[in-house]
C-alpha atoms as one frame of an Amber mdcrd trajectory, in Angstrom:
protein
   0.000   0.000   0.000   2.464   2.651  -1.158   2.165   6.076   0.390   0.190
   5.011   3.442   3.118   4.267   5.707   6.460   5.777   6.628   9.372   3.690
   5.376  12.241   3.338   7.833  14.748   3.185   4.968  13.625   6.352   3.231
  16.575   8.330   1.923  15.302  11.842   2.620  15.219  11.838   6.425  17.109
  14.695   8.136  20.355  13.605   9.761  20.523  10.417   7.731  23.737  11.478
   5.934  23.015   9.009   3.163  23.258   5.934   5.421  20.011   4.471   4.078
  21.189   4.803   0.495  24.513   3.195   1.396  22.633   0.220   2.830  20.415
   0.006  -0.248  23.447  -0.010  -2.541  25.202  -2.682  -0.507  22.123  -4.882
  -0.385  21.845  -4.623  -4.165  25.497  -5.653  -4.505  24.924  -8.751  -2.352
  21.862  -9.731  -4.365  18.725 -11.600  -3.356  20.261 -15.082  -3.530  23.247
 -13.944  -1.490  20.998 -12.397   1.136  18.958 -15.577   1.452  22.033 -17.760
   1.770  23.523 -15.550   4.480  20.178 -15.232   6.255  19.866 -19.025   6.395
  23.399 -19.308   7.788  22.572 -16.631  10.358  19.492 -18.547  11.543  21.585
 -21.698  11.918  24.061 -19.617  13.906  21.294 -18.477  16.267  20.139 -22.038
  16.878  23.658 -23.315  17.512  24.229 -20.501  20.000  20.962 -21.308  21.769
  19.412 -17.896  21.055  15.878 -19.241  21.489  12.579 -18.632  23.236   9.566
 -20.765  24.139   5.950 -20.465  22.996   3.924 -22.174  25.706   0.891 -22.615
  23.443   2.926 -24.619  20.930   3.135 -28.263  22.013   5.319 -29.234  19.039
   8.514 -27.458  20.107  10.107 -26.270  23.337  12.646 -23.966  21.759  12.550
 -21.854  18.624  14.679 -19.017  17.348  13.370 -15.499  17.033  13.380 -15.010
  13.251  16.090 -12.538  12.307  15.771 -10.174   9.353  19.086  -9.111   7.892
  17.970  -5.690   6.621  18.688  -3.240   9.465  16.463  -0.506  10.765  18.179
   2.912  10.765  17.500   5.624  13.348  19.200   8.969  12.933  21.053  10.725
  15.754  18.362  13.440  15.894  15.573  10.869  16.077  17.410   9.033  18.820
  17.835  12.162  20.937  14.050  12.571  20.992  13.454   8.898  21.716  16.056
   8.832  24.484  14.789  11.924  26.300  11.197  10.770  25.840  11.922   7.390
  27.410  13.834   8.991  30.306  10.921  11.349  30.945   8.438   8.495  30.929
  10.493   6.337  33.296  10.858   9.268  35.722   7.078   9.771  35.715   6.403
   6.040  36.186   8.700   5.890  39.214   7.138   9.031  40.717   3.672   7.549
  40.157   4.561   4.245  41.815   6.139   5.986  44.811   3.053   8.140  45.237
   0.425   5.386  44.997   2.290   3.293  47.573   2.787   6.264  49.923   0.782
   9.526  49.968  -1.590   8.829  47.027  -1.773  12.507  46.147  -2.557  11.772
  42.502  -5.571   9.737  43.593  -6.806  12.350  46.037  -6.471  15.041  43.376
  -8.558  12.963  40.972  -5.928  12.838  38.228  -6.147   9.022  38.088  -9.259
   7.198  39.363  -8.504   5.571  42.726 -10.373   2.380  41.826  -8.200   1.979
  38.724  -5.150   1.734  40.980  -6.375   0.253  44.265  -8.571  -2.288  42.479
  -5.849  -3.219  40.008  -4.827  -6.889  40.031  -1.184  -5.793  40.031  -1.511
  -3.465  43.026   0.388  -4.927  45.978  -0.708  -3.731  49.445   2.548  -5.229
  50.747   4.361  -2.327  49.068   2.543   0.399  50.990   5.120   2.589  52.778
   7.830   0.213  51.593  11.187   2.025  51.209  13.101   1.620  47.941  16.449
   3.265  47.203  16.387   6.483  45.165  12.613   6.093  44.762  13.331   3.710
  41.886  10.736   0.984  41.461  11.301   0.274  37.779  14.996  -0.376  37.266
  14.590  -2.058  33.889  11.851  -0.720  31.640  10.907  -1.496  28.062   8.836
   1.150  26.274   7.079  -0.046  23.107   7.130   2.700  20.489   5.682   2.972
  17.004   6.049   5.514  14.244   2.696   6.475  12.748   1.786   7.279   9.156
   2.789  10.916   9.718   6.292  10.012  10.878   5.680  10.765  14.574   6.887
   8.445  17.332   4.171   7.319  19.741   4.239   5.097  22.818   2.131   1.987
  22.384   2.616   0.529  25.864   4.897   0.441  28.894   6.586  -2.702  30.216
   7.484  -2.087  33.847   7.447  -5.598  35.326   9.976  -7.955  33.739  10.486
  -6.704  30.171  12.302  -9.139  27.894  14.088  -8.953  24.565  17.250  -6.989
  25.288  19.430 -10.028  24.607  18.280  -9.982  20.989  19.403  -6.369  20.640
  22.970  -7.320  21.484  22.963 -10.679  19.719  21.517  -9.161  16.537  24.456
  -6.767  16.367  26.916  -9.613  16.904  25.165 -11.604  14.197  25.373  -8.722
  11.736  29.093  -8.390  12.373  29.602 -12.070  11.622  27.238 -12.517   8.680
  27.114  -9.041   7.103  30.400  -7.238   7.777  30.140  -5.569   4.362  26.869
  -3.879   5.368  28.449  -2.523   8.551  31.761  -1.423   7.013  32.420   2.255
   7.683  29.130   2.826   9.490  29.487   4.947  12.611  26.886   3.452  14.942
  26.196   3.899  18.634  27.275   0.715  20.456  24.954  -1.762  22.178  27.573
  -3.950  23.885  27.570  -1.857  27.067  24.218  -3.092  28.379  25.550  -5.737
  30.764  27.956  -3.318  32.445  25.310  -0.625  32.772  22.818  -3.079  34.236
  25.299  -4.350  36.804  26.207  -0.782  37.771  22.549   0.031  38.429  22.056
  -3.133  40.471  25.181  -2.305  42.452  23.903   1.228  43.116  20.624   0.012
  44.622  22.300  -2.526  46.930  22.011  -1.904  50.696  24.089   0.987  52.009
  27.411   0.171  53.602  28.210  -2.799  51.355  31.486  -2.129  49.560  31.352
  -4.965  47.025  27.716  -6.054  46.596  26.959  -9.560  45.362  24.512  -9.321
  42.453  22.583 -12.339  41.164  19.968 -12.940  38.485  16.990 -14.945  39.759
  15.350 -17.101  37.066  12.309 -19.396  37.196  14.438 -21.991  35.409  15.091
 -23.640  32.092  11.441 -23.949  31.039  10.798 -20.225  31.165  10.211 -18.708
  27.713  13.046 -16.203  28.186  15.575 -18.547  29.790  18.142 -17.871  27.079
  17.998 -14.203  28.008  18.516 -14.981  31.681  21.679 -16.922  30.837  22.812
 -14.178  28.475  22.330 -11.337  30.960  23.997 -13.189  33.832  26.986 -13.782
  31.564  27.059 -10.175  30.347  26.975  -8.885  33.925  29.417 -11.508  35.189
  27.081 -12.587  38.006  25.622 -15.937  39.103  22.387 -17.183  37.549  20.303
 -18.687  40.342  16.900 -20.249  40.922  14.827 -20.006  44.078  16.236 -23.254
  45.452  19.748 -21.758  45.277  18.881 -18.998  47.761  18.002 -19.100  51.440
  17.023 -16.441  53.990  18.583 -16.553  57.449  18.226 -13.811  60.063  16.486
 -11.647  57.446  19.481 -11.825  55.113  19.655 -13.552  51.749  22.374 -16.091
  51.034  23.393 -18.068  47.976  24.312 -21.717  48.383  27.799 -22.458  47.062
  30.220 -25.361  47.330  32.166 -23.260  49.835  29.100 -22.566  51.977  26.604
 -19.721  52.149  27.490 -16.442  50.449  25.622 -13.182  51.137  23.505 -11.725
  48.307  22.806  -7.995  48.217  21.033  -7.249  44.926  18.699  -9.475  42.922
  17.592  -8.942  39.337  14.505 -11.087  39.396  12.946 -12.457  36.231   9.859
 -14.046  37.752   6.525 -12.517  38.588   5.412 -11.031  41.895   3.163 -13.979
  42.752   6.034 -16.462  42.737   8.718 -14.485  44.591   8.011 -15.433  48.194
   5.557 -18.192  49.186   5.233 -16.742  52.684   3.740 -13.551  51.230   2.194
 -14.425  47.886   1.339 -17.860  46.454   2.070 -20.397  49.201   2.340 -23.205
  46.643   5.113 -21.487  44.676   8.264 -23.579  44.353  10.075 -20.891  42.343
  10.607 -18.221  44.959  12.494 -17.770  48.223  10.686 -17.953  51.587  11.392
 -14.806  53.594  12.702 -12.784  50.637  10.207  -9.917  51.008  10.918  -9.647
  54.738  14.661  -9.406  54.056  13.966  -6.747  51.435  11.811  -4.721  53.818
  14.548  -4.906  56.437  16.916  -3.283  53.909  19.253  -6.259  53.667  18.727
  -6.929  49.956  17.468  -5.034  46.913  15.070  -6.302  44.232  14.853  -5.118
  40.655  12.234  -4.508  39.516  10.331  -3.758  42.694   7.158  -5.654  43.519
   3.926  -3.988  42.415   5.219  -2.223  39.320   2.569  -3.886  37.152   0.122
  -1.110  38.029   2.196   1.265  35.895   2.104  -0.872  32.761  -1.598  -1.638
  32.961  -3.152  -0.699  29.619  -5.880   1.348  31.317  -3.370   3.315  33.409
  -1.437   3.855  30.158  -4.226   6.137  28.977  -3.502   8.477  31.899   0.257
   8.663  31.312   0.174  12.129  29.665  -1.619  13.446  32.766   0.778  11.542
  35.053   3.779  13.126  33.307   2.251  16.589  33.620   1.305  16.037  37.273
   4.708  14.920  38.532   7.136  16.589  36.134   5.112  19.636  35.017   6.062
  18.789  31.438   4.221  17.834  28.308   5.014  14.324  27.057   7.951  14.222
  24.651   6.527  11.010  23.212   2.764  11.069  22.786   0.440   8.186  23.562
  -1.735   6.510  20.987  -5.284   7.830  21.494  -6.986   5.415  23.900 -10.603
   4.802  24.916 -11.049   3.403  28.428 -13.956   0.997  28.340 -14.432   1.053
  32.117 -15.711   4.594  31.524 -19.209   4.874  30.053 -18.148   7.253  27.284
 -15.226   5.050  26.241 -17.365   1.904  26.217 -20.145   3.512  24.203 -17.697
   4.838  21.614 -15.927   1.484  21.350 -19.145  -0.497  20.906 -20.359   1.955
  18.255 -17.089   1.762  16.306 -15.950  -1.801  16.949 -15.237  -2.448  13.283
 -12.884   0.561  13.119 -10.889   0.085  16.354  -8.321  -2.215  17.928  -9.596
  -3.668  21.210  -7.103  -4.928  23.807  -7.480  -6.658  27.182  -5.703  -4.624
  29.850  -4.070  -7.603  31.548  -2.690  -9.532  28.577   0.676  -9.297  26.827
   2.302 -10.878  23.804  -0.417  -9.764  21.405  -3.009 -12.139  22.854  -6.689
 -11.189  23.033  -6.392  -8.340  20.522  -9.129  -7.780  17.943  -8.278  -5.562
  14.954 -11.699  -4.316  13.900 -11.154  -3.616  10.180  -9.640  -7.097   9.709
 -11.944  -9.080  11.997 -14.704 -11.407  10.849 -18.314 -10.820  11.855 -18.011
 -13.637  14.371 -14.845 -12.154  15.871 -16.469  -8.742  16.226 -19.494 -10.240
  17.962 -17.251 -12.167  20.337 -15.378  -8.945  21.073 -18.646  -7.115  21.686
 -19.817  -9.791  24.125 -16.522  -9.666  26.012 -16.698  -5.865  26.270 -20.235
  -5.905  27.608 -19.472  -8.717  30.063 -16.396  -7.036  31.562 -15.784  -3.518
  30.238 -13.095  -2.795  32.867 -10.865  -5.377  31.201 -10.740  -3.531  27.872
  -9.397  -0.490  26.093  -9.667   0.438  22.442  -7.463   2.425  20.090  -7.622
   3.583  16.482  -5.800   1.485  13.916  -2.412   3.152  13.491  -0.637   3.024
  10.151   2.582   1.590  11.550   5.791   2.442   9.765   7.374  -0.209   7.587
  10.864  -1.364   6.795  12.160  -3.412   3.849  12.288  -7.033   4.985  13.576
 -10.221   3.379  10.639 -12.568   2.716   9.959 -15.674   0.620   8.605 -13.346
  -2.081  11.696 -11.132  -2.049  12.276  -7.831  -0.253   8.936  -6.470   0.903
   7.713  -3.784   3.306   6.680  -5.097   6.730   5.350  -3.290   9.796   7.527
  -2.894  12.868   7.825  -1.305  16.292  10.673  -0.468  18.662  11.333  -1.363
  22.294  14.093   0.782  23.833  15.359  -0.466  27.197  15.995   1.931  30.071
  18.180   1.048  33.064  17.694   3.118  36.226  19.706   3.277  39.423  20.521
   6.792  40.576  19.797   8.001  37.031  18.418   6.547  33.803  20.468   5.305
  30.851  18.810   4.146  27.631  20.372   1.484  25.416  20.926   3.112  21.993
  18.284   1.764  19.645  16.458  -1.151  21.175  14.592  -4.175  19.901  12.999
  -3.634  16.489  10.272  -6.247  16.162   8.891  -6.883  12.703   5.616  -8.489
  11.627   6.816 -11.051   9.092   3.331 -11.883   7.834   2.158  -9.670   4.974
  -0.165  -6.956   6.245   0.100  -8.032   9.891   0.255  -5.354  12.586   1.214
  -7.753  15.401   4.970  -7.960  15.881   5.161 -10.173  18.980   7.437 -13.204
  18.712   4.670 -15.432  20.077   2.500 -14.312  17.152   5.023 -14.967  14.381
   7.089 -11.770  14.548  10.834 -11.438  14.097  13.519  -8.879  14.841  16.041
  -6.601  13.133  19.317  -5.008  14.128  18.618  -1.400  15.099  21.257   1.067
  13.942  21.451   4.424  15.717  23.698   6.664  13.642  26.435   8.362  15.641
  27.862  10.543  12.884  28.260  10.686   9.118  29.127   7.265   7.709  31.824
   6.601   5.127  30.775   5.300   1.737
């Protein structure tokens, strides 16, 4: 559909310095057959390295690779400056919001955000009320999903403030490009992505209990059957810290220890990659075998730090998302640098009425789901799908939001039919300790199916290397 979408490899973007045209010329020199041969070798490389994920709904395979597209996405230095500052602003507002709702609740008393939307939220944790966290940082690792609309403007699609995944693919994609496509990268001055592990460890060290000179950091994983287990292994290796499961940790005298062959070793900072419910069976699910009994008590006593904090899911609820522009204004007295996508809140009578009247024109989303599940894209839905969506909305309107169909930007992508335009989004990752650092670029997820707007890996999406231009590239 030429002309309807913004192409990410357009050659007339300010600050591009001809990088897109250089890539086009080099792709032409490689040729379609050459690209396919290298792409196949690259996929084999990913499998041999174990760069995989799990789709729980697929009983035919435990592990699969995230499809990798060899045509990079280019972001100019000027575009990145806006994205970076916009993400930092949003993370600052999210942390201020979380601190407020678990302490003074001024934003609720002032009526900026409905109290029932927060206090009745499934992700609200009463255990966090008046709970001290260092630097007021609740969300230490945040993934912000961003799209570019048909007018070329960046917009936030959703916030991921619990346990966002995908950063390992950002780094591995760059490594893969260096191995398989060195001729595409030659002479390109790009901002690096290899620094993520060091930055993450620094942030986790900063939030460790005061008075500890050399904090022991660990990454807590649910184990090998988790869909993102490869990433857990990757990040532990990048940080140079132990990868542990709940059974490897024990709490004694309100302090956390790691079991080692030399005895117990104190742990001071934990990057946890399992959900709130499973962290501590003495506080949350008593049947959980994944967590550590007494962990929350040790945290409250100030003897260990957790990243991300418990209860951050309130901030990435899709209904709360609609209030983010007001949240930013309330806490920071600033207008959002990155705008939201217009959102109708179906728990509100006006939003529900509008959604039901325009169901065939809107995208409806359940507020508690992730991974692209439960979404109905009105203009592409069957009559039966629309009626099922209508029934679900009427039965439980608080569980739904709706948004207009956005003409997502596209990027040339290698497909079975040749190089074709495919829709994509971007997930920059922000790491926060005392301050916030944003990994240059982020995860560009691409919808490999023709016409699809859903980029999630669990729904058949793939990924691209994201190039943030540092300066003019050499031809």
